[in-house]
C-alpha positions in Angstrom: 21.7 16.9 29.8 21.1 17.2 26.0 17.7 16.1 24.7 17.5 12.9 22.8 16.8 13.1 19.1 13.1 12.4 18.2 12.6 8.9 16.8 10.9 10.3 13.6 9.8 13.6 12.2 6.2 13.4 11.2 3.9 15.7 9.2 0.3 15.1 10.5 -2.8 16.1 8.6 -6.3 16.2 10.2 -5.0 16.7 13.7 -8.1 18.5 14.9 -10.5 15.6 14.2 -11.2 13.1 17.0 -9.1 10.4 15.4 -6.4 13.0 14.5 -6.1 14.3 18.1 -5.8 10.8 19.5 -3.2 9.9 16.8 -1.2 13.0 17.7 -1.1 11.9 21.3 0.0 8.4 20.3 2.8 9.8 18.0 4.0 12.1 20.7 4.0 9.4 23.3 6.3 7.4 21.1 8.8 10.2 21.0 8.2 11.5 17.5 8.4 15.1 16.6 5.0 16.0 15.1 4.2 19.0 12.9 0.5 19.6 12.4 -0.9 21.6 9.4 -4.1 23.2 10.4 -6.6 25.8 9.2 -5.9 29.0 11.1 -8.4 29.9 13.9 -7.7 33.3 15.5 -10.1 32.5 18.3 -8.4 29.2 19.4 -5.0 28.9 17.6 -4.0 25.6 19.4 -7.5 24.1 19.5 -6.5 22.3 22.7 -3.6 20.4 21.1 -0.6 19.5 23.2 2.1 22.0 23.6 4.6 19.5 22.3 3.0 19.6 18.9 4.4 22.0 16.3 1.5 23.8 14.7 1.6 25.4 11.2 -1.4 27.1 9.5 -2.9 27.3 6.1 -5.5 25.8 3.8 -4.9 22.1 3.2 -6.7 22.4 -0.2 -4.0 24.9 -1.4 -0.9 23.0 -2.5 1.3 26.1 -2.4 0.3 26.9 1.1 0.9 23.3 2.2 4.4 23.3 0.6 5.3 26.8 1.8 3.7 27.0 5.2 3.4 23.3 6.1 6.4 21.4 4.9 8.5 24.6 4.6 11.2 22.8 2.6 12.1 20.8 5.6 12.9 17.1 6.0 10.3 14.7 7.3 10.5 10.9 7.8 6.8 10.3 7.4 3.4 11.7 6.4 0.4 10.6 8.5 -3.1 11.6 7.4 -6.3 11.5 9.4 -7.8 14.0 7.1 -11.3 13.3 5.6 -14.2 15.3 4.1 -16.7 16.2 6.8 -20.0 15.5 4.9 -19.1 13.2 2.0 -20.6 15.5 -0.5 -19.0 14.9 -4.0 -17.3 18.3 -4.4 -15.9 18.2 -0.9 -14.9 14.6 -1.1 -12.9 15.0 -4.3 -11.3 18.2 -2.9 -10.3 16.7 0.4 -10.2 12.9 0.1 -8.4 12.9 -3.2 -6.9 16.3 -4.4 -5.6 17.5 -1.0 -4.1 14.1 -0.3 -2.6 13.9 -3.8 -1.0 17.4 -3.4 0.4 16.3 0.0 1.8 13.1 -1.4 3.6 15.0 -4.3 5.1 17.5 -1.9 6.2 14.7 0.4 7.8 12.8 -2.5 9.6 15.9 -3.6 11.0 16.4 -0.1 12.3 12.9 0.3 9.6 11.5 2.7 9.8 7.8 2.7 6.6 6.6 4.3 2.9 7.4 4.6 0.2 6.2 6.9 -3.3 6.9 5.6 -6.5 6.7 7.5 -9.1 5.5 5.0 -12.4 3.6 5.6 -13.6 0.1 5.3 -16.7 1.1 3.3 -14.5 1.7 0.2 -14.8 -2.1 -0.4 -18.2 -1.4 -2.0 -17.7 2.1 -3.5 -21.2 3.4 -4.4 -20.7 6.9 -3.1 -18.5 9.8 -4.3 -16.4 10.0 -1.1 -15.6 6.3 -1.3 -14.5 6.6 -5.0 -12.4 9.6 -4.0 -10.7 7.7 -1.2 -10.0 4.7 -3.5 -8.5 6.9 -6.2 -6.0 8.3 -3.7 -5.3 4.9 -2.3 -4.3 3.8 -5.8 -2.1 6.9 -6.2 -0.4 6.2 -2.9 0.2 2.5 -3.8 1.8 3.5 -7.1 3.9 6.3 -5.5 6.9 4.2 -4.4 6.5 5.3 -0.8 6.2 2.7 1.9 2.5 2.9 2.8 0.0 1.6 5.3 -3.6 2.1 4.3 -5.8 1.7 7.4 -9.5 1.0 6.9 -11.3 1.1 10.2 -14.8 -0.1 10.9 -17.3 1.9 12.9 -16.3 4.7 15.3 -17.8 5.0 18.7 -19.1 8.6 18.1 -20.9 7.4 15.0 -22.8 4.8 17.1 -23.7 7.2 19.9 -26.2 9.6 18.1 -29.3 8.0 19.7 -28.2 8.3 23.4 -30.0 11.6 23.9 -33.2 10.1 22.3 -33.3 7.2 24.7 -32.6 9.5 27.7 -35.8 11.3 26.7 -37.7 8.1 26.7 -37.9 7.8 22.9 -37.5 4.5 21.0 -34.2 3.4 19.4 -34.6 3.7 15.6 -33.5 0.7 13.5 -33.8 -0.2 9.9 -35.7 -3.4 9.2 -35.3 -5.7 12.1 -32.1 -4.0 13.3 -30.0 -6.9 12.2 -29.4 -5.9 8.5 -25.9 -4.7 9.3 -23.1 -5.3 11.8 -19.7 -3.8 12.7 -16.8 -4.1 15.1 -16.6 -0.7 16.6 -13.2 0.8 17.4 -12.3 3.6 19.9 -10.4 6.7 19.0 -7.5 5.6 21.3 -7.2 2.1 20.0 -7.3 3.2 16.4 -4.7 5.9 17.1 -2.4 3.3 18.7 -2.8 1.2 15.6 -2.0 4.1 13.2 1.0 5.2 15.2 2.4 1.6 15.3 2.3 1.4 11.5 5.4 3.6 11.4 7.5 0.9 13.1 5.8 -2.4 12.3 7.3 -4.0 9.1 4.3 -6.3 8.9 2.1 -3.3 8.2 4.3 -1.9 5.4 2.8 -1.8 1.9 -0.5 -3.2 3.2 -4.2 -2.4 3.1 -5.3 -3.0 6.7 -8.9 -3.4 7.7 -9.3 -3.1 11.4 -12.0 -3.2 14.0 -12.2 -3.1 17.8 -12.3 -6.0 20.2 -15.0 -8.6 20.5 -17.7 -10.0 18.2 -19.5 -8.0 15.5 -22.5 -5.9 16.9 -25.8 -5.2 15.2 -27.8 -2.0 15.6 -30.4 -4.0 17.7 -27.6 -5.1 20.0 -26.5 -1.5 20.4 -30.0 -0.5 21.4 -30.5 -3.3 23.8 -27.2 -2.5 25.5 -28.2 1.2 25.9 -31.6 0.3 27.3 -30.0 -2.2 29.7 -27.6 0.5 30.9 -30.4 3.0 31.3 -32.5 0.5 33.2 -35.3 0.8 30.6 -37.5 -1.7 28.8 -36.3 -1.9 25.2 -38.4 0.0 22.8 -37.6 0.0 19.1 -39.1 1.7 16.1 -38.4 0.2 12.7 -37.8 2.5 9.7 -38.5 0.8 6.3 -35.7 0.9 3.8 -38.4 1.7 1.2 -39.1 5.0 3.0 -35.5 6.1 2.5 -35.7 5.1 -1.1 -38.8 7.2 -1.6 -37.1 10.2 0.2 -34.1 9.8 -2.0 -36.2 9.7 -5.2 -38.2 12.8 -4.2 -35.1 14.8 -3.3 -33.5 13.7 -6.5 -36.4 15.2 -8.5 -36.2 18.4 -6.5 -32.5 18.4 -6.9 -32.8 19.1 -10.6 -34.0 22.6 -9.6 -32.5 23.1 -6.1 -28.9 22.7 -5.1 -30.0 22.3 -1.5 -32.3 19.4 -2.4 -29.4 17.9 -4.4 -27.2 18.0 -1.3 -29.9 16.5 0.9 -30.4 13.7 -1.7 -26.7 12.9 -1.5 -26.8 12.8 2.3 -29.8 10.6 2.2 -27.9 8.2 -0.1 -25.1 8.1 2.4 -27.5 7.4 5.2 -29.1 4.6 3.2 -25.7 3.1 2.4 -24.9 2.8 6.1 -28.3 1.5 6.9 -27.8 -1.5 4.5 -24.1 -2.2 4.4 -22.1 -3.8 7.2 -18.7 -2.2 8.2 -16.9 -5.5 8.0 -14.5 -7.2 5.6 -16.2 -8.0 2.3 -15.5 -11.5 1.0 -15.0 -11.0 -2.8 -15.9 -14.6 -3.5 -19.2 -14.7 -1.7 -19.9 -11.0 -1.8 -20.8 -11.2 1.8 -19.5 -9.3 4.9 -17.4 -11.6 7.1 -17.0 -10.8 10.8 -14.5 -13.6 11.3 -12.3 -12.1 8.6 -12.4 -8.7 10.2 -9.3 -8.2 12.4 -9.6 -6.8 15.9 -7.3 -4.6 18.0 -7.4 -2.8 21.3 -9.3 -3.2 24.6 -12.0 -0.5 24.5 -15.5 -1.8 23.8 -18.5 0.2 22.6 -20.6 -1.0 25.6 -18.0 0.2 28.1 -18.0 3.5 26.2 -21.8 3.7 26.4 -21.6 3.2 30.2 -19.0 6.0 30.5 -21.2 8.2 28.3 -24.3 7.7 30.4 -22.3 8.5 33.6 -21.1 11.7 31.9 -17.5 10.5 32.1 -17.2 10.7 28.3 -18.7 13.0 25.6 -19.1 12.9 21.8 -18.9 15.7 19.4 -20.9 14.4 16.4 -20.0 17.3 14.2 -20.9 16.2 10.6 -22.0 12.9 12.0 -25.0 14.7 13.5 -26.6 14.4 10.0 -27.0 10.7 10.9 -27.6 11.1 14.6 -30.8 9.0 14.4 -29.6 6.3 12.1 -29.4 2.9 13.6 -26.9 1.2 11.4 -23.1 1.3 11.2 -21.4 4.7 10.7 
């Protein structure tokens, strides 16, 4: 019996990230043919990706390599990107979140791709940092491109809210900023977000839209996250508050040192990112009130953060913090 034709032919960027891997699975489950463009790794060429995925290799920051070795002059129906800078440092952010995406968009346009689904971030609503500005600049280019687009802005990821589990297992307190209720988020799982991204290819209601999205249930504060973990561990809640002013002092000191030391300059930028997430909620921002609105933040999926915590503590789940390890002790949204 001849094999049925794939529903769509999709170029996927960022397939080795946690969201990218989940999105690849979701696309394959829908019968799409998926080509992934990855950085070559002689030690582990497939990186554990499904055999059904077509893998091509090169540097995503090299437009010629992306065109020659990725798209290969072939026809694709859609471009899906889960690609993002790992640290948020300005140079990396503009190279990945903006320039690499812009090159991919231009190549896709030249080869007749009609649709793009972009994984962005909800924090671009208040763009105080370089990576947010880079993401917004590409969002604007995509909107103006003429392609059918879906720009998905998720809230917090489970892995970004799991950095303190090891601390609590060691009997240490859960770190919070202020009273632990300065911020809130609607965490979303990798699988639920991947389903949402994959569905954007077929859902006309998501075409040419900017789509903020969170997981199921009410918004959760850092204090509530800590209380849930202590409850699951059977421990008495123990919190330690970190003053926002302390972060400001660290940023100021690193800023002075950064005039002489590139390393200090990098640390200052990371500290700014940490402060941002310590003071800004990952929810829809109401432009009229300039306040974050949990009720206006859409929800999707079935996986909850607290169920994930339970699986994590039973060693039925794991998190690879990667670049998020920089903020492993932060108690605010990711």
